[in-house]
N, C-alpha and C positions, 0 to 999 in steps of 0.2 A: 316536436319543438322545431320552431324557427331558427335556422342557425344563422349566425352573425356573418355579416357581408362588409366590404369595403363601405358601402352605401349607409350602412348602419353605424360603423364610426363616425363619419363625417355627419350623420344628423345627430349624434347625441347632444350637441350643445342646443339643437332647437327647441322651442317651447312647446308643450304639448298640443296646444291648438295647432299650432304649423305641423307637425307630425299626423294629427288628426285629418288635417286638410288632405297630405299629401298620400296617407291612406286610403281616405276616399276617392281621390283623384288617380288611382290604379298602381299605388304601391304598397300593398300589403306586406311586403317583408319589413315594412318599417314599423309594424305593429310590434315585433318583438322588442323594439326600443321602448316603446310604452311599457311592455309588460317588465321588462328589467328596470325600469325607472321606479315602478311603482309596486314591485314584490312583495317588499317589506312591509308596507303599509296596508296591502289586501293580508298579508298572512295574520298580522296581528288583528287586523280586524275579525276575521273570521276564526282565529284561535282565541279570541277573548269570549267568543261566543260558545263555541263547541267544545273547547276544553281537549281537543284532539288533534295532534299534529299533521296525521294524516289524512282526517277528514278537512281540516283547514285548507291543505292541500289541493284536494278534491273540489272544494269550494272555490279556490283560486281559479282554478283551471275552467272549472263551468262559467264563473264571473266573466274571463276573459274570453269565452267563445259568446256568451250573450253580449257582451260588450261588443266585441267585433261586428256580430251581427244586425246590431243596433245603431249603429254609429250614425246612421243617417237620422236617428232620432236625436241625438246629441245637439241641443240647441244653444249651447255656450251659456245658458241661464246662471250656471254654477261652473266651477273650473271641473276640467277633465276629471281630476284627480278625486274630488267630492261625488261627481257622477259616478265614476267607476267604483269608488268606495261603497256607495250607497247598493250598487249592484251585488256586490259582496256580501254585505250584510244582510239584504234581504235573501239571497240565496242561503246565507248561513242558519239564519231564523228560519228559514222553510224546511230546513233539513233538521234542525233543533226540534220543531214541533212535530215532524214525522215520527223523529225518534222516541218524541216524549207520549204519543199516542199511546204507547205500551207501559208507560209508567205513571201516567197521568199528573205528570208535573206541569204547571205552566211556564211557558217560556220565558215570561218576566217575572218569574217568582222573586219577591223582594222580601222573603222570609230570612231571618237570621241566618248565616252560614254555618256549615257545618265544619269542623277542623278535619282537614286531610294530613296524613303523616307521608311526609318524604324522607327517604334516606339521605345521608351526609355522605358523600363519599370521603431561597426561595428568588427576583427572588420569588422561588418554588412555595414557599411558604405563604407567602403575600397573595400570590396568584391562587393559592388552593382557598383561603379566606375569602377571595373576593368572588372567586366560582359557588362557594359554598353561600354567599351572602344573595349571589344572583339566585340560586336554586330556591333559597328561602323565599324570598321576595315573589318569586312565579308562583309557588305553591300557594303563598297567602292571597295572592291576586286570584287565583283558581278559586278560593273559597267565597269570592263575592257572588251575591245574586247577579244574574245574567244582564239586567238593566243597569246596574252600577258597574259591572266588571267591563262590558264595553266601552262606558263612558270613561271610565278612569283609564283604558288601554288608549282609546283615541286622544285623549286630551292630554295624559301625562306621560306615557309611552311614546307615541307617535308625535305627541306636540301639534295636533291639530288645535284649531282655535274653537271657540265654544260654537261660533256661528257654523263654521265647517261641520263640526260634530252633530249640531243639531239638525244640519242637511243631511247628513249621511244617515241619521237614526228616524228623520222623518219626524222629530220632536222640536218643541219650543228650545228656545235659548235657555228660559228659566228652568225647564225640566232638566237640560242640561246639568246647570249649575246646582241645582239641588242633589242631582244623584251623585255628582261628583264630591260634595262635600259629605255625603251620607256613606261613599265609598271610603274617602281617606279616613273617616273615624272608625269604620268596620276594620279596615286594613291596619291601622294601628292597635288596635284590638286584636285582631289575629296575629300580628306580628309578636305582640307583648305575650301572647299566650303561648306562642312558639319557643320563643326564646327565653320566656319564665325559668323553664326546666333546667335550662343550662346556665342560668347565671354564676352558678358557684364554680364553671369552668371558664369562664371569661378570663382574657389577659393571662393564659395558660403559658407559664416561663417552660418552654419544653425542653427536653434533654438537651439536644444539640446546642442550644442557645446557652444553658447552662453550664455545658463543658467548655465551650468557648471561652466565656467568662473567666470561669475558674483558671482555664490553661492562662490566660492573658495576664490573670493577677499574680499567680505563681509566677509565671516568667519575670514579670516586674519586680517581684520582691527576691527573686533567685532562689527559690525554695522549691521541693518536690510537690508535685500536686497529686492527690489522692485520686 
């Protein structure tokens, strides 16, 4: 991994195009700035396809290697971020196809998703609820078909535009819009399925809060609390 240098710190405010130009001109250490800048987007893109954190990191590394070796081919017809994401998406899909040769599942399978089951694990109480909600959402997203999942993550999680997403996935804007609508519908259905069994436990008034209220009321009334 490239180590950070004083040059990197000064270069953090430079736009991607300027950094790419300087890397091409003989400052390869600045590629580390680009990697740090786009790590989250590439991770989310690769993770949305592979549903595996370790494989997603492998894809990121390979995508960066491929991009670095192909910098001379970056013609700036799209943004560097879009170009880089497209490289990561293609690498992730290639890995998915290799993996699925042994299972016979299409990389862009659009069947109804199967439910997955994830375990659950303030203000600690509120933080725990937020963490559980995030895990629930991530698990639900993982059940989406690959084509929908990738569009949903790039559009809704990473915040990319329809055009950028279409560029990264090499599909039309209309395809992105259609898949996003279907992804949202499937996600709502999956979230309802996952939370339905827990409806009776919603808004539970846990014992510490119960004890706190009883103690406060007893103190105000001047009586001993049980």
